[in-house]
C-alpha atoms as one frame of an Amber mdcrd trajectory, in Angstrom:
protein
   7.893  22.673  -2.048   4.552  21.563  -0.794   3.881  21.673   2.878   2.905
  18.496   4.624  -0.077  17.806   6.734   0.967  15.784   9.792  -1.146  13.876
  12.274  -0.473  12.015  15.440  -2.886   9.460  16.808  -3.292   6.238  18.663
  -5.492   4.760  16.224  -5.540   5.749  12.370  -8.641   4.628  10.586  -8.464
   4.358   6.855 -12.064   5.005   5.750 -15.166   6.253   7.567 -17.952   3.963
   6.320 -19.759   1.637   8.641 -17.011  -0.440   9.784 -14.650   2.522  10.277
 -17.079   4.579  12.357 -17.767   1.480  14.631 -14.012   0.991  14.986 -13.496
   4.773  16.023 -16.338   4.405  18.655 -14.845   1.381  20.064 -11.429   2.930
  20.261 -12.828   6.205  21.837 -14.646   3.992  24.605 -11.347   2.202  25.135
  -9.800   5.760  25.866  -7.779   5.689  22.707  -7.241   8.792  20.305  -8.889
   7.979  17.078  -8.866   9.807  13.708 -10.771   8.472  10.628  -9.319   9.608
   7.384 -11.952   9.480   4.357 -11.281   9.913   0.756 -14.841  11.390   0.171
 -16.002  14.805   1.223 -18.365  13.372   3.526 -18.334   9.940   5.700 -20.736
   7.063   5.528 -19.145   5.048   2.644 -21.551   2.526   0.953 -23.199   2.007
   4.291 -25.064   5.323   4.262 -26.693   4.707   1.033 -27.653   0.983   1.759
 -30.966  -0.395   2.815 -29.678  -0.213   6.417 -30.652  -3.755   7.094 -28.577
  -6.068   9.254 -29.074  -9.984  10.222 -29.808  -9.854  13.852 -31.127 -13.041
  15.851 -33.208 -13.046  18.812 -34.514  -9.403  18.589 -37.290  -7.611  20.329
 -38.970  -6.917  16.773 -38.682 -10.760  16.032 -40.529 -11.541  19.481 -42.938
  -8.797  18.673 -44.069 -10.618  15.347 -44.167 -13.834  17.136 -40.931 -14.995
  15.652 -38.851 -17.541  17.836 -35.066 -17.377  16.562 -31.942 -18.751  17.937
 -28.392 -18.782  17.020 -28.039 -22.274  16.360 -30.959 -22.047  13.798 -29.230
 -18.983  12.277 -25.742 -20.535  11.857 -27.197 -23.618  10.271 -28.909 -21.634
   7.644 -25.796 -19.293   7.216 -23.499 -22.201   6.576 -26.058 -23.880   4.275
 -26.636 -20.851   2.115 -22.925 -19.861   2.047 -21.499 -23.076   1.286 -18.244
 -24.638   2.269 -16.195 -21.474   1.855 -18.047 -19.700   4.552 -15.877 -19.125
   7.687 -17.732 -20.999  10.285 -15.767 -19.603  13.155 -16.431 -15.762  12.357
 -20.156 -16.536  11.347 -20.650 -18.122  14.698 -18.878 -15.152  16.476 -21.048
 -12.619  14.641 -24.582 -14.510  15.127 -23.919 -15.081  18.792 -23.381 -11.068
  19.238 -26.114  -9.692  16.950 -28.713  -9.000  19.505 -26.342  -7.178  22.443
 -23.550  -5.909  20.319 -25.277  -4.719  17.024 -29.121  -4.261  17.964 -28.856
  -2.767  21.339 -25.605  -1.128  20.976 -26.833   0.603  17.864 -29.951   1.700
  19.678 -27.538   3.278  22.557 -26.856   5.837  19.654 -30.344   6.631  18.954
 -30.775   4.171  15.953 -34.351   2.794  15.702 -35.070  -0.729  14.117 -38.340
  -0.255  12.450 -39.238  -3.789  10.414 -38.390  -7.112   9.226 -38.321  -8.374
   5.800 -37.917 -11.980   4.369 -34.601 -12.485   2.358 -33.596 -15.731   0.647
 -31.945 -18.336   2.550 -33.803 -17.493   5.978 -36.455 -19.694   7.515 -37.667
 -16.954   9.573 -37.537 -13.075   9.230 -34.133 -11.790  10.244 -33.253  -8.943
   8.193 -33.874  -6.076  10.349 -33.998  -2.571   8.829 -32.892   0.601  10.730
 -35.210   3.671  10.528 -34.467   5.763   7.250 -32.273   2.848   5.949 -28.517
   3.346   5.991 -28.843   7.172   6.049 -30.398   6.771   9.580 -28.111   4.039
  10.658 -24.968   5.948   9.644 -25.993   9.512  10.602 -26.631   8.296  14.396
 -23.248   6.394  14.410 -21.293   9.054  12.825 -22.713  11.545  15.480 -21.864
   9.282  18.196 -18.370   8.954  17.110 -18.000  12.681  16.968 -19.717  13.243
  20.380 -17.202  11.036  21.923 -14.339  13.096  20.656 -13.479  11.156  17.595
 -12.158  13.179  14.435 -13.050  12.701  10.845 -10.665  14.111   8.196 -12.381
  14.332   4.856 -10.700  14.473   1.282  -7.773  12.472   2.342  -6.482   9.601
   0.009  -4.256   7.128   1.963  -1.860   5.663  -0.420   0.292   3.386   2.097
   1.343   2.194   5.230   4.360   2.678   7.177   6.346   0.196   9.291   9.256
   0.138  11.422  12.480  -2.006  10.925  10.469  -4.855  12.876   7.724  -4.679
  10.332   5.291  -3.114  12.688   2.753  -0.822  11.015   3.250   2.600  12.680
   1.012   4.778  10.620  -0.249   5.827   7.063   0.631   8.170   4.259  -1.176
   9.650   1.462  -2.470  13.095   0.031  -5.148  15.719   0.340  -7.599  14.686
  -2.405  -8.254  18.521  -3.290  -4.972  20.159  -3.180  -2.503  17.175  -3.544
  -0.560  17.860  -0.362   1.275  15.124   1.289  -0.188  13.606   4.313   1.601
  11.609   6.877   0.149  10.007  10.027   1.960   8.611  12.984  -0.126   6.005
  14.917   0.197   3.107  17.465  -2.211   0.948  15.262  -4.107   1.261  11.758
  -7.617  -0.047  11.134  -7.954  -0.448   7.485 -11.988  -0.114   6.495 -11.776
   0.992   3.028 -14.811  -0.938   1.652 -14.669  -3.245  -1.301 -13.266  -3.147
  -4.855 -16.703  -3.430  -6.822 -16.078   0.226  -8.379 -12.984  -0.864 -10.080
 -13.871  -2.909 -13.036 -10.366  -3.794 -13.580 -10.225  -5.542 -10.332 -13.658
  -7.168 -10.777 -12.706  -8.682 -14.022  -9.227  -9.732 -12.624 -10.667 -12.166
 -10.198 -13.572 -13.118 -12.560 -11.840 -13.323 -15.780 -14.749 -15.223 -17.649
 -16.702 -12.189 -17.650 -14.245 -10.237 -19.647 -16.259 -10.512 -22.756 -19.699
  -9.409 -21.151 -20.688  -6.018 -20.194 -20.420  -5.861 -16.422 -21.615  -2.873
 -14.332 -19.943  -1.622 -11.035 -22.250  -0.688  -8.450 -20.501  -0.155  -4.801
 -19.718   2.987  -2.912 -17.746   5.365  -5.460 -14.838   5.126  -3.071 -14.889
   1.224  -3.228 -11.612   1.017  -5.708  -9.551  -1.538  -3.874  -7.184   0.547
  -2.721  -7.293  -0.775   0.887  -6.569  -4.237  -0.597  -3.435  -3.036  -2.470
  -1.998  -1.213   0.588  -2.547  -4.234   2.796  -0.952  -6.532   0.189   1.908
  -4.332  -0.190   2.975  -5.031   3.395   2.325  -8.829   3.197  -1.340  -8.922
   3.939  -3.069 -12.277   2.513  -6.030 -11.825   0.325  -8.536 -14.723   0.109
 -11.598 -15.682  -1.757 -11.449 -12.699  -3.969 -13.338 -14.297  -6.645 -16.302
 -14.231  -4.456 -18.507 -11.283  -5.640 -22.098 -10.877  -5.017 -23.873  -9.438
  -8.194 -27.197  -7.737  -8.691 -29.375  -8.848 -11.523 -31.773  -5.634 -11.189
 -29.492  -2.879 -12.404 -29.140  -0.976 -15.470 -26.350   1.417 -16.536 -26.179
   4.883 -15.514 -26.373   6.926 -18.502 -25.122  10.029 -16.590 -21.753   8.072
 -16.367 -19.625   8.765 -19.305 -18.182   5.520 -19.198 -21.429   3.880 -18.684
 -19.644   1.496 -16.319 -21.567   2.517 -13.167 -24.839   0.655 -12.554 -28.014
   1.861 -10.904 -30.117  -0.931  -8.820 -33.604  -0.246  -9.024 -36.315  -1.774
  -6.979 -40.220  -1.737  -6.003 -41.621  -2.648  -9.419 -44.433  -4.778  -8.619
 -45.479  -7.050 -11.362 -42.662  -6.557 -13.686 -41.137  -9.260 -15.716 -37.566
 -10.218 -17.176 -37.098 -11.575 -20.648 -33.827 -12.475 -22.162 -32.629 -11.256
 -25.806 -34.694 -14.213 -27.086 -37.720 -12.696 -25.885 -38.541 -15.329 -23.055
 -38.901 -15.236 -19.465 -36.161 -17.215 -17.543 -36.694 -16.646 -13.806 -39.294
 -16.040 -10.957 -38.982 -12.389 -10.696 -40.146 -12.487  -7.073 -36.800 -14.256
  -6.150 -34.143 -11.517  -7.091 -31.350 -12.142  -4.723 -27.616 -12.694  -5.696
 -27.561 -16.481  -5.092 -30.834 -16.975  -7.304 -31.398 -14.069  -9.981 -27.788
 -13.171 -10.509 -26.728 -16.726 -11.485 -29.998 -16.943 -13.578 -29.002 -13.762
 -15.612 -25.396 -14.743 -15.841 -26.637 -17.948 -17.602 -28.265 -16.103 -20.427
 -26.699 -15.694 -23.885 -25.922 -12.791 -24.163 -25.652 -12.023 -20.481 -28.324
  -9.391 -20.248 -31.988  -9.141 -20.002 -34.961  -6.517 -20.043 -37.372  -5.593
 -17.155 -40.632  -5.139 -18.906 -43.170  -2.826 -17.048 -46.299  -0.601 -18.040
 -46.981   2.733 -16.844 -48.616   1.994 -13.335 -45.698  -0.334 -12.506 -43.225
   2.608 -12.628 -45.204   4.657  -9.980 -43.329   3.037  -7.087 -39.872   2.580
  -8.798 -36.849   3.436  -6.690 -33.474   3.914  -7.679 -30.669   3.145  -5.464
 -28.378   6.094  -5.834 -28.363   9.471  -3.964 -29.217  11.589  -7.292 -32.767
   9.989  -7.362 -33.430  10.847  -3.579 -33.871  13.800  -1.494 -32.654  12.176
   1.837 -34.936   9.212   2.497 -37.518  10.184  -0.119 -37.747   9.171  -3.607
 -37.679  12.083  -6.182 -40.154  10.870  -8.707 -39.435  13.569 -11.412 -35.699
  12.110 -11.553 -36.983   8.521 -11.747 -38.909   9.770 -14.972 -36.176  11.439
 -16.243 -34.044   8.228 -16.250 -36.970   6.350 -17.777 -37.371   8.618 -20.542
 -33.719   9.447 -21.441 -31.487   6.392 -20.771 -30.428   4.787 -23.985 -30.514
   1.514 -22.146 -34.221   1.981 -21.750 -36.825   1.433 -24.447 -40.369   3.012
 -24.565 -43.170   2.316 -26.793 -47.107   2.661 -26.845 -47.530  -1.221 -28.005
 -45.940  -4.270 -26.877 -44.891  -5.147 -30.571 -42.999  -1.786 -30.886 -41.359
  -2.433 -27.582 -40.310  -5.805 -28.953 -39.038  -4.182 -32.226 -37.014  -1.560
 -30.091 -35.528  -4.363 -27.950 -34.528  -6.294 -31.103 -36.156  -9.322 -29.614
 -38.302 -11.847 -31.633 -41.591 -10.015 -31.660 -43.972 -13.075 -31.855 -42.128
 -14.841 -29.003 -42.032 -11.852 -26.805 -45.770 -11.208 -27.431 -46.583 -14.631
 -26.519 -44.373 -14.469 -23.275 -46.434 -11.506 -22.220 -49.741 -13.032 -23.188
 -49.303 -16.208 -20.961 -48.475 -13.787 -17.936 -51.276 -11.642 -18.737 -53.668
 -14.647 -18.798 -52.395 -15.794 -15.586 -53.145 -12.501 -14.091 -56.770 -12.611
 -15.596 -57.509 -16.026 -14.328 -56.616 -14.844 -10.810 -54.055 -17.442 -10.203
 -52.037 -17.212  -7.047 -48.865 -18.276  -8.772 -48.323 -18.323 -12.742 -47.486
 -21.679 -13.863 -44.084 -21.097 -15.832 -41.765 -19.899 -12.920 -44.021 -20.080
  -9.762 -44.191 -16.480  -9.221 -46.601 -15.293  -6.767 -49.186 -12.804  -8.480
 -50.450 -11.089  -5.583 -48.896  -7.886  -6.490 -49.059  -8.424 -10.261 -51.328
  -7.196 -13.100 -51.686  -7.548 -16.569 -49.508  -5.427 -19.025 -52.375  -3.275
 -20.306 -51.587   0.427 -19.827 -49.111   2.182 -22.113 -46.466   3.487 -22.483
 -44.655   0.374 -22.069 -41.001   0.362 -20.688 -38.092  -2.120 -21.211 -35.047
  -1.523 -18.978 -31.804  -3.408 -20.002 -30.349  -5.311 -17.149 -26.700  -6.258
 -16.833 -24.942  -8.096 -13.926 -23.770  -5.402 -11.612 -20.920  -6.150  -8.997
 -22.244  -4.901  -5.592 -20.347  -6.401  -2.667 -16.998  -8.430  -2.004 -17.363
 -11.580  -0.058 -13.687 -12.237  -0.275 -10.878  -9.912   1.118  -8.102  -9.388
   3.609  -7.696 -12.438   5.942  -8.122 -11.375   9.583  -8.480 -13.335  12.935
 -11.002 -12.962  15.477  -9.426  -9.872  16.633  -9.237  -8.471  13.138  -5.592
  -8.601  13.002  -4.449  -8.707   9.348  -2.680 -12.150   8.645   0.012 -12.749
   6.311   0.508 -15.708   3.841   1.694 -17.828   6.838  -1.536 -16.823   9.041
   0.789 -14.893  11.331  -0.351 -11.332  12.304   1.139  -8.167  11.074   1.936
  -6.130  14.125  -0.164  -2.942  14.596  -2.441  -3.609  11.346  -6.209  -4.499
  11.561  -8.986  -4.702   9.007 -12.725  -4.760   9.015 -15.778  -4.576   7.022
 -16.078  -5.270   3.129 -12.259  -4.902   2.706 -11.997  -7.825   4.903 -14.907
  -9.833   3.124 -17.387  -8.379   5.582 -15.445 -10.011   8.311 -12.518 -12.563
   8.514 -11.858 -12.630   5.014 -14.841 -14.787   4.000 -17.391 -14.873   6.607
 -20.385 -15.204   4.105 -18.780 -17.657   1.744 -20.142 -17.510  -1.725 -23.771
 -16.077  -0.739 -25.014 -14.182   1.923 -28.326 -14.278   3.854 -29.355 -10.822
   2.422 -28.500  -8.458   5.115 -25.765 -10.008   6.481 -23.254  -7.610   4.527
 -23.540  -4.560   6.552 -24.269  -6.374  10.031 -20.899  -7.928  10.066 -18.918
  -5.148   8.528 -20.354  -2.713  11.526 -19.794  -5.531  14.091 -16.161  -6.523
  12.734 -15.334  -2.625  12.983 -16.244  -2.741  16.838 -13.878  -5.682  17.162
 -10.986  -4.145  15.196 -11.378  -0.924  17.089 -11.313  -2.404  20.237  -8.429
  -4.642  19.713  -6.422  -1.684  18.124  -7.028   0.169  21.174  -5.900  -2.628
  23.340  -2.684  -2.866  21.369  -2.285   0.854  21.543  -2.319   0.374  25.386
  -5.983   1.363  26.083  -8.803  -0.780  27.381  -9.202  -4.429  27.146 -10.130
  -4.602  23.391 -13.438  -5.621  22.337 -15.654  -7.345  25.130 -18.780  -8.789
  23.721 -22.009  -9.904  25.431 -23.143 -12.871  23.210 -26.865 -13.913  22.982
 -27.235 -17.652  24.045 -30.854 -17.967  23.976
C-alpha cells in the first residue's frame, strides 16, 4: 500500500505562478502558514516566461517620461477596449491600486521597473516592464515568499478539494507527480491559482466550437490545462465568460512537439509582412495585438498566414519559449535551428521559389512584395495599402528568404471562475463557497472577467498578481489571521 504524504497548513495554495506566489506573500504577512503546491518541478508558472509587463497608472516611470495619467483615464480606456463584458467593479479596483499595491509593492522585493511600451488601446504609455521580464519579476517574488517562511512543494498535482458536511472547503487532495503517491492537505482555506486552460486544446475547442475545423495552437504555460477550473466546478463554483480567449496571431507550431499542437510566439522581426494563402497582405503588421491582428488572421480562409522575411530580418528574431533562451538572453543558434528545420517554415533563394514552396499564387505574391518594396524604396513614412509605418522596414532583397506559417494560438483566458472582490469563489447563485478563493488566470485574471473580450496589453499579468494578493489576504483573514488585504489606492 502506497504511503500518503500529509500536510497541514492555514492556507493551501494550488499553483505557484504569479497569483499563487502573491497570495502566499500576503498570507505570510498576515501571520498565516502558507504552502504552495506546484505541479511542475519549478515555480513561476506562465508568469516567469512572460514579458513581465503590467498596466500601472501614475507610476514614477510615467512621470519621468512626462506622461500624466490618471485612474479615470485608464478606466475609461479599459472599458472601451474590453467591451460590455468587462467587469467594471474589478477593473476600477485594480486600476486604483496599481501604483502602491503593485508597482511599489514589487519594488519592496527588489523588482525594478525598467521601461514603458505602447500597447493597443492605451492613449498613453502604461505597459510597464520589469527588469529581466517575467523571469526577473517572478524570481524576486518567489525569493520574497520563501524568505518570509513560505513553502513551495513542487511536482504535486492537486486533483480535488475536500469539504466538511456543511460544504466548507477544508483542504485538497492529489498525488506526487513523480512517484504517484497520494497527497492530502488539511487547511483552513484554499486559494486556487492554477492558471488558464490554453494548453488544453480540447477545452479551447469546447468553448470555441467554431474553430474545430481549423488548426489551432495552444501556447500558455505547460501546466495550464484547466484542472483548477474543473476542481472548482466540482464543488459548485461558477465559471463565466469561458469563450473569452485571447489569441496570438504571430505563432508557428513547435515542430519539436510530437503532436504539433503547441505554438511558439515569435517577435522582434522588423519589417516582415504577413500574407494569406492567396498570396496577399491582409493587415498592418505593426498592429499585432489580440484585438486587431488575431481577428484579422481568423477572418482568412483558410485561417492561417505566412510571415515573410529575408535574412537580415531574422537577426533580432526572438522566440518566446525557454528552449530558445538562456535566462534573459536569446540563443541565436537555436533560433536558426528553428528556421532551418521546422516543416512549417519555408526557405528559398528567390521570392518566386518561396511562393512555390508556400503553394500560393506566384504572380500575386510577387506583386504583393513588389508593392511593399517600392514603398520602402520611395522612402514613404507609411505604406499606402494598410498604413504600416516603414521606419523599421526595408525592402526584401537579401536571400535566403523565409516564410513562417502562422496559426491562431490560444494564449490567455479572459474568462474563468467567478469571484467577488475578496476573491471568494461564487456559486451559480453568486453566493460564496466558504473557505475557497481563486485568483489569476483561473479567474479570468481577476473576478472572472476583469478584461472583457480584450485586454489593454500587459493587463493580464498585473491583475493576476494583484488578485493573488487580495485572495491571500482574505484567505488569511478567514483563517483567523490579520485583516485581509488592505490596499492603498492611488487617487491622483
